[in-house]
Structure formats: C-alpha cells, structure tokens
C-alpha positions as CSV (number, residue, x, y, z in Angstrom):
1,X,14.1,-1.7,-1.0
2,X,15.5,1.0,0.9
3,X,18.7,0.9,2.6
4,X,19.8,3.4,5.4
5,X,23.0,5.1,4.8
6,X,23.9,5.3,8.5
7,X,23.7,1.4,8.8
8,X,26.1,0.9,5.7
9,X,28.5,3.5,6.8
10,X,28.7,2.3,10.4
11,X,29.9,-1.1,9.3
12,X,33.2,-2.0,11.1
13,X,36.6,-1.9,9.0
14,X,37.4,-3.3,5.8
15,X,38.1,-6.9,6.8
16,X,34.7,-8.7,6.5
17,X,32.8,-5.6,5.5
18,X,31.3,-6.7,2.6
19,X,29.8,-9.8,3.9
20,X,28.5,-7.4,6.7
21,X,27.1,-5.3,4.3
22,X,25.6,-8.3,2.4
23,X,24.0,-9.4,5.8
24,X,22.7,-6.1,6.6
25,X,21.0,-5.8,3.2
26,X,19.6,-9.3,3.2
27,X,18.0,-8.3,6.9
28,X,16.5,-5.2,5.4
29,X,15.0,-7.4,2.5
30,X,11.8,-8.3,4.7
31,X,11.7,-5.2,7.0
32,X,8.0,-4.8,6.2
33,X,7.3,-7.8,8.2
34,X,8.2,-6.0,11.4
35,X,6.2,-2.9,10.7
36,X,3.4,-2.4,13.9
37,X,0.9,-0.2,11.2
38,X,0.9,1.2,7.8
39,X,2.0,4.5,9.1
40,X,5.8,3.3,8.8
41,X,5.4,3.2,4.9
42,X,5.2,5.8,2.3
43,X,4.3,5.8,-1.4
44,X,4.8,8.2,-4.4
45,X,1.3,9.9,-5.4
46,X,0.1,10.2,-8.5
47,X,2.2,13.5,-9.1
48,X,5.3,11.5,-8.0
49,X,5.6,13.1,-4.5
50,X,6.6,10.8,-1.9
51,X,3.9,10.7,0.9
52,X,4.3,9.3,4.4
53,X,1.2,7.1,5.2
54,X,1.3,8.9,8.8
55,X,-0.5,11.6,7.1
56,X,-3.4,9.5,7.6
57,X,-3.1,8.6,11.2
58,X,-6.3,8.8,12.9
59,X,-8.5,8.0,9.9
60,X,-9.8,4.8,9.0
61,X,-8.6,3.8,5.6
62,X,-10.0,1.6,2.8
63,X,-7.8,1.4,-0.1
64,X,-9.2,1.5,-3.8
65,X,-12.8,2.3,-4.1
66,X,-14.7,5.7,-4.7
67,X,-18.0,5.4,-3.6
68,X,-17.5,6.2,0.2
69,X,-14.7,9.2,-0.7
70,X,-14.1,10.7,2.8
71,X,-17.0,10.6,5.4
72,X,-16.7,10.4,9.2
73,X,-12.9,10.3,9.0
74,X,-13.0,7.4,6.4
75,X,-10.1,8.1,3.7
76,X,-9.6,6.1,0.5
77,X,-6.4,5.4,-1.1
78,X,-6.1,4.3,-4.8
79,X,-3.1,2.3,-5.9
80,X,-3.2,1.8,-9.8
81,X,-1.7,-1.8,-10.7
82,X,-1.1,-3.1,-14.0
83,X,-0.7,-6.8,-13.0
84,X,-4.0,-7.5,-13.8
85,X,-4.7,-7.8,-17.3
86,X,-2.8,-4.7,-18.4
87,X,-5.6,-2.9,-17.2
88,X,-3.7,0.7,-16.0
89,X,-1.1,0.7,-19.0
90,X,-1.1,4.6,-19.1
91,X,1.1,6.8,-17.2
92,X,0.5,8.3,-14.2
93,X,-0.7,11.4,-15.6
94,X,-3.0,9.5,-18.0
95,X,-4.6,7.7,-15.3
96,X,-5.1,10.7,-13.0
97,X,-6.9,12.5,-16.3
98,X,-9.2,9.3,-16.9
99,X,-10.1,8.7,-13.2
100,X,-10.9,12.4,-12.3
101,X,-12.7,13.3,-16.0
102,X,-14.4,9.9,-16.0
103,X,-15.5,9.0,-12.6
104,X,-14.8,12.6,-10.8
105,X,-12.4,10.8,-8.6
106,X,-11.7,12.7,-5.5
107,X,-9.4,10.4,-3.1
108,X,-6.0,10.2,-3.0
109,X,-4.3,8.5,-5.9
110,X,-0.9,7.3,-5.8
111,X,1.5,6.1,-8.6
112,X,1.2,2.8,-10.6
113,X,2.9,-0.1,-8.2
114,X,3.0,-3.8,-8.3
115,X,1.2,-5.6,-5.7
116,X,2.5,-8.9,-6.4
117,X,5.8,-10.7,-6.9
118,X,9.4,-9.9,-5.5
119,X,8.7,-6.1,-6.7
120,X,5.4,-5.8,-5.1
121,X,5.5,-2.5,-2.9
122,X,6.4,-3.0,0.7
123,X,3.0,-1.7,2.0
124,X,1.1,-4.4,-0.2
125,X,3.6,-7.0,0.9
126,X,2.7,-5.7,4.5
127,X,-1.2,-5.5,4.2
128,X,-1.2,-9.4,2.4
129,X,1.2,-10.3,5.1
130,X,-1.3,-9.0,7.7
131,X,-4.7,-10.1,6.1
132,X,-4.0,-13.0,3.6
133,X,-6.5,-14.2,1.1
134,X,-8.3,-17.4,1.1
135,X,-6.2,-19.5,-1.6
136,X,-3.0,-17.4,-0.4
137,X,-1.6,-14.0,0.3
138,X,-1.2,-12.7,-3.3
139,X,-4.0,-10.3,-4.7
140,X,-5.9,-12.0,-7.3
141,X,-7.4,-9.0,-9.2
142,X,-7.7,-5.3,-9.4
143,X,-10.1,-3.8,-6.4
144,X,-9.2,-6.1,-3.6
145,X,-9.6,-3.6,-0.6
146,X,-8.0,-3.7,2.8
147,X,-10.0,-1.9,5.5
148,X,-7.4,-0.2,8.0
149,X,-8.4,1.1,11.6
150,X,-7.5,4.5,12.9
151,X,-4.4,2.8,14.2
152,X,-3.2,2.0,10.9
153,X,-3.6,-1.8,11.5
154,X,-5.3,-3.7,8.7
155,X,-8.4,-5.3,9.8
156,X,-10.1,-6.9,7.0
157,X,-9.5,-7.7,3.5
158,X,-12.4,-7.9,0.9
159,X,-12.5,-9.6,-2.6
160,X,-12.4,-7.8,-5.7
161,X,-16.3,-8.1,-6.3
162,X,-17.3,-7.1,-3.0
163,X,-19.3,-4.2,-3.4
164,X,-18.8,-1.2,-1.0
165,X,-22.4,-1.2,0.3
166,X,-21.9,-4.6,1.5
167,X,-18.9,-3.7,3.6
168,X,-20.5,-0.5,4.9
169,X,-21.3,-2.4,8.4
170,X,-17.6,-3.1,8.8
171,X,-16.5,0.8,8.7
172,X,-18.9,1.5,11.3
173,X,-17.0,-0.6,13.8
174,X,-14.0,1.8,13.3
175,X,-15.5,5.1,13.0
C-alpha cells in the first residue's frame, strides 16, 4: 500500500491528527477501485525496477502468455505468482533465467507478486474488480489472462486453460 507523504503532512494540528491520519490511511486502502485504467498502476519488473504501466499506453495488453509476443501493438506482460501450488518458488533471477532459457520469452516480465488475498497487487485487485470470474473475482490458477484495450481498460478475462489461438479474434477488435 502506498501513502502519499503530502497527504500525511497536511493533516491539521496535533489534536485529532492521529484519527485523521488513520482515516486517510483507511480511505487509501481501496484506492485501486477508483482507477480509470491500468495506466494508474506501477509494478516492479523482473530486474527490480519500478515500471509505470503508462509506458504501455496505446498498446493492447494481454497479461501472461508468450505466443503472441508483440504484434500489431499487442504487448504481453508476465507476472509470476507462487500462490498456485508453489509453481514459482524461485527468485526473480531464477525465474527470468528459466523463462528466457527454456521458453525464449521476449515479453516484459515483472517481479513475483500475489494476485489474490489482502496482500494481492493493486493491479490485480483492479483487473479482478473490472473483469470478475465466473465463481468469484479471485484468480483460480496460473495463466489467467486479461485483455486490456489501448485505453488501459480491462475488456475481457480468460480462464487459465484458454488457448491463445482461441482468443485471437478478440485481439482483432482492439487493434
């Protein structure tokens, strides 16, 4: 959770300041619900650098699948997660080496995150909020995919077992 120092410092006087601070912090807890697009989020890449998703503005995004790499403005973002059967136990360096060496991944990889629960990354809270699942918003397994249009709006969610070639027609709507 990120708190903006300017908001904390602008709290009036010592009297009641703590309760105002706590109220401000509580209000910030679900800030992601007010986001109008994914471009309001940032995440650490696989090398530990903070990346503003605004960098992808004007591209169509599909999170987590290598087959389409970058074509006609399509950008793929991969977010490793160890919440599904401990399938990603390695460090960022190990994950990067594995996906590069074994699969030749060339799309943008980000640091390992949680996608479910209270400590889920705000980006995935937002994606799930905008494109809920069939039996609830939580992500059930690795390789759940989200299609995001050029304006940064999540437009569709796909099950983990959905093959990329079966969703290609949806990409064409947003190119």
